C-alpha positions as CSV (number, residue, x, y, z in Angstrom):
1,M,-63.3,12.7,-53.8
2,E,-64.5,15.7,-51.9
3,N,-67.8,13.9,-50.9
4,N,-65.7,11.0,-49.5
5,T,-63.7,13.4,-47.4
6,K,-66.8,15.0,-45.9
7,T,-68.2,11.6,-45.0
8,T,-64.9,10.7,-43.3
9,E,-64.9,13.9,-41.3
10,A,-68.5,13.3,-40.2
11,T,-67.7,9.8,-39.0
12,Q,-64.6,10.9,-37.1
13,D,-66.6,13.1,-34.7
14,T,-67.0,10.6,-31.9
15,N,-68.4,13.1,-29.4
16,V,-71.8,13.1,-31.1
17,N,-74.0,10.4,-29.7
18,S,-76.6,9.2,-32.2
19,E,-78.4,7.2,-29.5
20,V,-79.3,10.2,-27.4
21,T,-83.0,10.3,-26.9
22,S,-84.9,13.6,-27.2
23,E,-85.9,13.3,-23.5
24,A,-82.2,13.0,-22.4
25,K,-81.3,15.9,-24.7
26,T,-84.1,18.0,-23.2
27,I,-83.0,17.2,-19.7
28,A,-79.4,18.1,-20.5
29,I,-80.5,21.5,-22.0
30,I,-82.8,22.2,-18.9
31,S,-79.8,21.5,-16.6
32,Y,-78.0,24.6,-17.9
33,I,-81.0,27.0,-17.4
34,T,-80.4,28.5,-13.9
35,L,-80.3,26.7,-10.6
36,I,-84.0,25.9,-10.8
37,G,-83.4,24.2,-14.2
38,L,-80.6,22.2,-12.7
39,I,-82.9,20.9,-9.9
40,I,-85.7,20.1,-12.3
41,A,-83.2,18.2,-14.6
42,F,-81.9,16.3,-11.6
43,V,-85.4,15.3,-10.6
44,M,-86.5,14.4,-14.2
45,N,-83.3,12.3,-14.6
46,N,-83.9,10.5,-11.3
47,D,-86.5,8.1,-12.7
48,K,-84.6,6.6,-15.5
49,K,-81.0,7.8,-15.6
50,A,-79.8,8.6,-19.1
51,D,-76.0,8.7,-19.3
52,F,-76.1,11.8,-21.6
53,S,-78.3,13.9,-19.3
54,T,-76.4,12.8,-16.2
55,Y,-73.2,13.9,-17.8
56,H,-74.6,17.4,-18.6
57,I,-76.2,17.7,-15.1
58,K,-72.7,17.1,-13.7
59,Q,-71.2,19.8,-16.0
60,A,-74.0,22.3,-15.1
61,L,-73.6,21.5,-11.4
62,G,-69.8,22.2,-11.7
63,I,-70.5,25.5,-13.5
64,G,-73.0,26.5,-10.8
65,L,-70.7,25.7,-7.9
66,T,-67.9,27.6,-9.6
67,G,-70.2,30.6,-9.9
68,L,-71.0,30.3,-6.2
69,A,-67.2,30.2,-5.4
70,L,-66.8,33.3,-7.6
71,G,-69.5,35.1,-5.6
72,V,-67.6,34.3,-2.4
73,V,-64.3,35.6,-3.9
74,G,-66.2,38.7,-5.0
75,M,-66.7,39.6,-1.4
76,I,-63.0,40.4,-1.1
77,P,-62.5,44.1,-1.8
78,I,-60.7,45.2,-5.0
79,L,-58.6,42.1,-5.8
80,G,-61.6,39.8,-5.3
81,W,-63.8,42.1,-7.3
82,I,-61.4,41.9,-10.3
83,A,-61.0,38.1,-10.0
84,S,-64.7,37.7,-9.7
85,F,-65.4,39.9,-12.7
86,L,-62.9,38.0,-14.9
87,G,-64.1,34.6,-13.5
88,T,-67.7,35.5,-14.3
89,I,-66.7,36.3,-18.0
90,A,-65.0,32.9,-18.1
91,L,-68.0,31.2,-16.5
92,I,-70.4,32.7,-19.1
93,Y,-68.2,31.1,-21.7
94,L,-68.3,27.7,-20.0
95,W,-72.0,27.9,-19.7
96,I,-72.4,28.7,-23.4
97,M,-70.1,25.9,-24.4
98,G,-72.0,23.4,-22.1
99,L,-75.3,24.5,-23.5
100,V,-74.1,24.3,-27.1
101,N,-72.7,20.8,-26.5
102,A,-76.1,19.7,-25.0
103,V,-78.0,21.1,-27.9
104,N,-75.7,19.4,-30.4
105,A,-76.0,16.1,-28.5
106,K,-72.2,16.1,-27.7
107,K,-70.9,14.5,-24.5
108,K,-67.9,16.8,-24.3
109,P,-66.5,18.5,-21.2
110,V,-66.6,22.3,-20.9
111,P,-63.2,23.9,-21.4
112,W,-60.7,24.3,-18.5
113,L,-62.7,22.6,-15.7
114,G,-64.9,20.1,-17.4
115,K,-62.6,17.1,-16.7
116,K,-62.4,18.2,-13.1
117,Y,-66.2,18.3,-12.9
118,E,-66.3,14.7,-14.3
119,E,-63.8,13.6,-11.6
120,W,-65.5,15.5,-8.7
121,F,-69.0,14.4,-9.5
122,K,-68.4,10.9,-10.6
123,N,-70.7,9.5,-7.9
124,I,-73.8,11.4,-9.1
């Protein structure tokens, strides 16, 4: 009975894509490794677009642009510094979650802003 339950739980995880190629997974992981990695992933994915890697490129782009916005906010004395510091901690969490999802071949949005990133970058 317990074995049957584990099988059911495993099949219920619909976010795991069994058709993800190792190349698409590699591109998705590279997209989370700094801005240069994002550019490299974008170029690598340009030849034959894989849905999985494109999804993670969009998520990584959103995280990068959010980091840029936090840098601008950080220029504001005192209140901006505090907001930028707290936002950076949240951004590190988003980055880790995105990277973990890419490594585990999950097409799952990062917490809080992932759905917005999907919406904002739907034309990429």
